[in-house]
C-alpha atoms as an extended CHARMM CRD file, in Angstrom:
* protein
*
       136  EXT
         1         1  MET       CA              7.2190000000        8.0520000000       13.8530000000  PROA      1               0.0000000000
         2         2  SER       CA              4.0190000000        7.4810000000       11.8890000000  PROA      2               0.0000000000
         3         3  PRO       CA              2.7950000000        4.1390000000       10.4280000000  PROA      3               0.0000000000
         4         4  ILE       CA              3.5840000000        3.1000000000        6.8760000000  PROA      4               0.0000000000
         5         5  LEU       CA              1.3010000000        1.7340000000        4.1800000000  PROA      5               0.0000000000
         6         6  LEU       CA              2.6860000000       -0.0300000000        1.2480000000  PROA      6               0.0000000000
         7         7  ASP       CA              1.1560000000        0.3320000000       -2.3000000000  PROA      7               0.0000000000
         8         8  THR       CA              0.8200000000       -2.9940000000       -3.9170000000  PROA      8               0.0000000000
         9         9  HSD       CA              3.7170000000       -2.8050000000       -6.1290000000  PROA      9               0.0000000000
        10        10  ALA       CA              5.9130000000       -1.6760000000       -3.0440000000  PROA      10              0.0000000000
        11        11  ALA       CA              4.6350000000       -4.7070000000       -1.0100000000  PROA      11              0.0000000000
        12        12  VAL       CA              5.7300000000       -6.9510000000       -3.9020000000  PROA      12              0.0000000000
        13        13  TRP       CA              8.9890000000       -5.3110000000       -4.4750000000  PROA      13              0.0000000000
        14        14  ALA       CA              9.6630000000       -5.3520000000       -0.7300000000  PROA      14              0.0000000000
        15        15  ALA       CA              9.0130000000       -9.2890000000       -0.7140000000  PROA      15              0.0000000000
        16        16  ASP       CA             11.4180000000       -9.4820000000       -3.7020000000  PROA      16              0.0000000000
        17        17  GLY       CA             14.1210000000       -7.3800000000       -2.1470000000  PROA      17              0.0000000000
        18        18  ARG       CA             13.8520000000       -4.8190000000       -4.9170000000  PROA      18              0.0000000000
        19        19  LEU       CA             13.3800000000       -1.5220000000       -2.7960000000  PROA      19              0.0000000000
        20        20  LYS       CA             15.9130000000        1.1630000000       -2.0950000000  PROA      20              0.0000000000
        21        21  GLU       CA             18.0510000000        0.6660000000        0.9740000000  PROA      21              0.0000000000
        22        22  GLU       CA             16.6440000000        3.8170000000        2.6930000000  PROA      22              0.0000000000
        23        23  VAL       CA             13.0180000000        2.7160000000        2.0350000000  PROA      23              0.0000000000
        24        24  VAL       CA             13.7010000000       -0.6360000000        3.4260000000  PROA      24              0.0000000000
        25        25  ALA       CA             15.1560000000        0.9120000000        6.4680000000  PROA      25              0.0000000000
        26        26  LEU       CA             11.7980000000        2.8150000000        6.9920000000  PROA      26              0.0000000000
        27        27  ILE       CA              9.7510000000       -0.2470000000        6.2930000000  PROA      27              0.0000000000
        28        28  GLU       CA             11.8780000000       -2.5230000000        8.8270000000  PROA      28              0.0000000000
        29        29  GLY       CA             11.4530000000        0.3780000000       11.4280000000  PROA      29              0.0000000000
        30        30  ALA       CA              7.7330000000        0.4500000000       11.0800000000  PROA      30              0.0000000000
        31        31  ALA       CA              7.4880000000       -3.2650000000       11.1670000000  PROA      31              0.0000000000
        32        32  GLU       CA              9.6010000000       -3.2350000000       14.6310000000  PROA      32              0.0000000000
        33        33  ARG       CA              6.8980000000       -0.8030000000       15.8630000000  PROA      33              0.0000000000
        34        34  ASP       CA              4.0350000000       -2.8530000000       14.3960000000  PROA      34              0.0000000000
        35        35  GLU       CA              3.1960000000       -0.0130000000       12.3070000000  PROA      35              0.0000000000
        36        36  LEU       CA              3.5900000000       -1.5170000000        8.8460000000  PROA      36              0.0000000000
        37        37  LEU       CA              0.2490000000       -1.4310000000        7.1790000000  PROA      37              0.0000000000
        38        38  LEU       CA             -1.1160000000       -3.7540000000        4.1340000000  PROA      38              0.0000000000
        39        39  SER       CA             -4.7100000000       -3.1980000000        3.0410000000  PROA      39              0.0000000000
        40        40  PRO       CA             -6.8400000000       -5.9500000000        1.9860000000  PROA      40              0.0000000000
        41        41  ILE       CA             -6.9700000000       -4.2080000000       -1.3970000000  PROA      41              0.0000000000
        42        42  THR       CA             -3.3410000000       -5.2720000000       -1.8380000000  PROA      42              0.0000000000
        43        43  ALA       CA             -4.3140000000       -8.9120000000       -1.7060000000  PROA      43              0.0000000000
        44        44  TRP       CA             -7.1340000000       -8.4060000000       -4.0790000000  PROA      44              0.0000000000
        45        45  GLU       CA             -4.6920000000       -6.3840000000       -6.5410000000  PROA      45              0.0000000000
        46        46  ILE       CA             -2.1980000000       -9.3040000000       -6.2210000000  PROA      46              0.0000000000
        47        47  GLY       CA             -4.8530000000      -11.9550000000       -7.0990000000  PROA      47              0.0000000000
        48        48  LEU       CA             -5.7550000000       -9.9560000000      -10.2740000000  PROA      48              0.0000000000
        49        49  LEU       CA             -2.0770000000       -9.4220000000      -11.1280000000  PROA      49              0.0000000000
        50        50  VAL       CA             -1.4300000000      -13.1960000000      -11.2820000000  PROA      50              0.0000000000
        51        51  ARG       CA             -4.6320000000      -13.7660000000      -13.0230000000  PROA      51              0.0000000000
        52        52  LYS       CA             -3.4790000000      -11.3960000000      -15.8580000000  PROA      52              0.0000000000
        53        53  LYS       CA             -0.2330000000      -12.8640000000      -15.7320000000  PROA      53              0.0000000000
        54        54  ARG       CA              1.3020000000       -9.5170000000      -14.8290000000  PROA      54              0.0000000000
        55        55  LEU       CA              2.8980000000      -11.0220000000      -11.7640000000  PROA      55              0.0000000000
        56        56  THR       CA              4.2980000000      -14.4730000000      -11.2920000000  PROA      56              0.0000000000
        57        57  VAL       CA              4.4740000000      -16.0120000000       -7.6170000000  PROA      57              0.0000000000
        58        58  SER       CA              6.2550000000      -19.2950000000       -6.8970000000  PROA      58              0.0000000000
        59        59  SER       CA              3.3450000000      -20.5610000000       -4.8850000000  PROA      59              0.0000000000
        60        60  THR       CA             -0.3770000000      -20.1330000000       -4.8720000000  PROA      60              0.0000000000
        61        61  VAL       CA             -1.8050000000      -16.6040000000       -4.7390000000  PROA      61              0.0000000000
        62        62  ASP       CA             -3.1350000000      -17.6100000000       -1.3200000000  PROA      62              0.0000000000
        63        63  ASP       CA              0.1010000000      -18.8560000000        0.1030000000  PROA      63              0.0000000000
        64        64  TYR       CA              1.9970000000      -15.6770000000       -1.3940000000  PROA      64              0.0000000000
        65        65  VAL       CA             -0.6020000000      -13.2490000000        0.1450000000  PROA      65              0.0000000000
        66        66  ARG       CA             -0.5760000000      -15.1930000000        3.3880000000  PROA      66              0.0000000000
        67        67  ALA       CA              3.0730000000      -14.9850000000        3.7800000000  PROA      67              0.0000000000
        68        68  LEU       CA              3.1470000000      -11.4860000000        2.7540000000  PROA      68              0.0000000000
        69        69  PHE       CA              0.5160000000      -10.4220000000        5.3300000000  PROA      69              0.0000000000
        70        70  GLY       CA              1.8980000000      -12.6960000000        7.8760000000  PROA      70              0.0000000000
        71        71  GLN       CA              5.3890000000      -11.0310000000        8.1710000000  PROA      71              0.0000000000
        72        72  PRO       CA              6.4160000000       -9.9150000000       11.5590000000  PROA      72              0.0000000000
        73        73  GLY       CA              5.1520000000       -6.3210000000       12.3160000000  PROA      73              0.0000000000
        74        74  VAL       CA              2.5680000000       -6.2400000000        9.5600000000  PROA      74              0.0000000000
        75        75  VAL       CA             -0.9320000000       -4.9930000000       10.6600000000  PROA      75              0.0000000000
        76        76  VAL       CA             -3.8190000000       -5.3830000000        8.2830000000  PROA      76              0.0000000000
        77        77  ALA       CA             -5.4260000000       -2.0450000000        7.8050000000  PROA      77              0.0000000000
        78        78  ALA       CA             -9.1770000000       -2.2340000000        8.2390000000  PROA      78              0.0000000000
        79        79  LEU       CA            -11.2420000000       -1.4820000000        5.2260000000  PROA      79              0.0000000000
        80        80  THR       CA            -13.8760000000        0.3720000000        6.9750000000  PROA      80              0.0000000000
        81        81  PRO       CA            -17.1270000000        2.1690000000        5.8670000000  PROA      81              0.0000000000
        82        82  HSD       CA            -15.3880000000        5.5050000000        6.6090000000  PROA      82              0.0000000000
        83        83  ILE       CA            -12.4350000000        4.6130000000        4.2710000000  PROA      83              0.0000000000
        84        84  ALA       CA            -14.6220000000        3.5230000000        1.6980000000  PROA      84              0.0000000000
        85        85  VAL       CA            -16.8080000000        6.6920000000        1.5720000000  PROA      85              0.0000000000
        86        86  ALA       CA            -13.5310000000        8.6940000000        1.9510000000  PROA      86              0.0000000000
        87        87  ALA       CA            -12.0950000000        7.1030000000       -1.2950000000  PROA      87              0.0000000000
        88        88  THR       CA            -15.2280000000        8.3780000000       -3.1260000000  PROA      88              0.0000000000
        89        89  ALA       CA            -14.6590000000       11.9130000000       -1.8110000000  PROA      89              0.0000000000
        90        90  LEU       CA            -11.1930000000       12.3180000000       -3.5520000000  PROA      90              0.0000000000
        91        91  PRO       CA            -11.2580000000       14.9080000000       -6.3960000000  PROA      91              0.0000000000
        92        92  GLU       CA            -12.7270000000       13.5130000000       -9.5830000000  PROA      92              0.0000000000
        93        93  THR       CA             -9.6470000000       14.9350000000      -11.5660000000  PROA      93              0.0000000000
        94        94  PHE       CA             -7.6330000000       12.2400000000       -9.6410000000  PROA      94              0.0000000000
        95        95  ARG       CA             -7.8280000000        8.7970000000      -11.3630000000  PROA      95              0.0000000000
        96        96  ALA       CA            -10.6290000000        6.6970000000      -11.2260000000  PROA      96              0.0000000000
        97        97  ASP       CA             -8.9080000000        3.4760000000      -10.0870000000  PROA      97              0.0000000000
        98        98  PRO       CA            -10.7680000000        2.3020000000       -6.9200000000  PROA      98              0.0000000000
        99        99  ALA       CA             -7.9320000000        0.4670000000       -5.5770000000  PROA      99              0.0000000000
       100       100  ASP       CA             -5.6800000000        3.5150000000       -5.5500000000  PROA      100             0.0000000000
       101       101  ARG       CA             -8.4110000000        5.5230000000       -4.1670000000  PROA      101             0.0000000000
       102       102  ILE       CA             -8.9640000000        3.2630000000       -1.1460000000  PROA      102             0.0000000000
       103       103  LEU       CA             -5.2570000000        2.9090000000       -0.6630000000  PROA      103             0.0000000000
       104       104  ILE       CA             -5.1260000000        6.5830000000       -0.3880000000  PROA      104             0.0000000000
       105       105  ALA       CA             -8.0870000000        6.9800000000        1.9060000000  PROA      105             0.0000000000
       106       106  THR       CA             -6.6060000000        4.2060000000        3.9460000000  PROA      106             0.0000000000
       107       107  ALA       CA             -3.2680000000        6.0400000000        4.3320000000  PROA      107             0.0000000000
       108       108  ALA       CA             -5.1670000000        9.2060000000        5.4150000000  PROA      108             0.0000000000
       109       109  ALA       CA             -7.3150000000        7.5060000000        7.7930000000  PROA      109             0.0000000000
       110       110  TYR       CA             -4.3330000000        5.8730000000        9.6580000000  PROA      110             0.0000000000
       111       111  GLY       CA             -2.2590000000        9.1070000000        9.2460000000  PROA      111             0.0000000000
       112       112  ALA       CA              0.4400000000        6.6600000000        7.5850000000  PROA      112             0.0000000000
       113       113  ARG       CA              3.0360000000        7.5440000000        5.1350000000  PROA      113             0.0000000000
       114       114  PHE       CA              2.1890000000        5.9430000000        1.7500000000  PROA      114             0.0000000000
       115       115  VAL       CA              5.1870000000        4.0820000000       -0.1390000000  PROA      115             0.0000000000
       116       116  THR       CA              4.5390000000        4.2000000000       -3.6840000000  PROA      116             0.0000000000
       117       117  ARG       CA              6.3360000000        5.0150000000       -7.0680000000  PROA      117             0.0000000000
       118       118  ASP       CA              3.1990000000        6.1770000000       -8.6030000000  PROA      118             0.0000000000
       119       119  ARG       CA              3.9400000000        9.8210000000       -9.8090000000  PROA      119             0.0000000000
       120       120  GLU       CA              0.4040000000       10.8360000000      -10.0770000000  PROA      120             0.0000000000
       121       121  ILE       CA             -0.0930000000        9.9510000000       -6.2690000000  PROA      121             0.0000000000
       122       122  ARG       CA              3.0310000000       11.6160000000       -5.2110000000  PROA      122             0.0000000000
       123       123  ALA       CA              1.9940000000       14.5770000000       -6.9820000000  PROA      123             0.0000000000
       124       124  TYR       CA             -1.5770000000       14.5450000000       -5.5620000000  PROA      124             0.0000000000
       125       125  ALA       CA              0.0460000000       14.3300000000       -2.1820000000  PROA      125             0.0000000000
       126       126  LYS       CA              2.1980000000       17.2200000000       -2.7630000000  PROA      126             0.0000000000
       127       127  SER       CA             -0.4950000000       19.6210000000       -4.1160000000  PROA      127             0.0000000000
       128       128  THR       CA             -2.9470000000       18.5310000000       -1.5300000000  PROA      128             0.0000000000
       129       129  GLY       CA             -1.2310000000       17.9430000000        1.5600000000  PROA      129             0.0000000000
       130       130  HSD       CA             -3.8360000000       15.3190000000        2.1240000000  PROA      130             0.0000000000
       131       131  LEU       CA             -1.3660000000       12.4290000000        2.2510000000  PROA      131             0.0000000000
       132       132  ARG       CA              2.4740000000       11.9350000000        2.9170000000  PROA      132             0.0000000000
       133       133  CYS       CA              4.2970000000        9.7510000000        0.3520000000  PROA      133             0.0000000000
       134       134  ILE       CA              7.6360000000        8.1510000000        0.2690000000  PROA      134             0.0000000000
       135       135  ALA       CA              8.9250000000        7.2680000000       -3.2640000000  PROA      135             0.0000000000
       136       136  CYS       CA             10.3140000000        3.6690000000       -3.6340000000  PROA      136             0.0000000000
């Protein structure tokens, strides 16, 4: 099996128990192999979502992120210079959201399957073969 990288909403939904059973099983399997990846960009996006009141957490953002990233089997994906540059090389026709671009480049760099609900990302993956996605 290959590693799994969670999109930010997938990480939040997994923490809230809101994912499909088959996706949960894949995530649990990756965690058992220490191949469940979270990007530092996810922590940044969660902080923004809470600040904009688009996400409510029952603790501080720091505590929420620490608990999310501290789950057994979670590996923090490195945000390397290579990944940062690769994110800029995605086609300009693809969205300009830097967080999504970095997450996609991270998944590609790790050879990871990317868990996302985002239709545009899944369509990009299907059309380019650059990325393997799991719908959540």
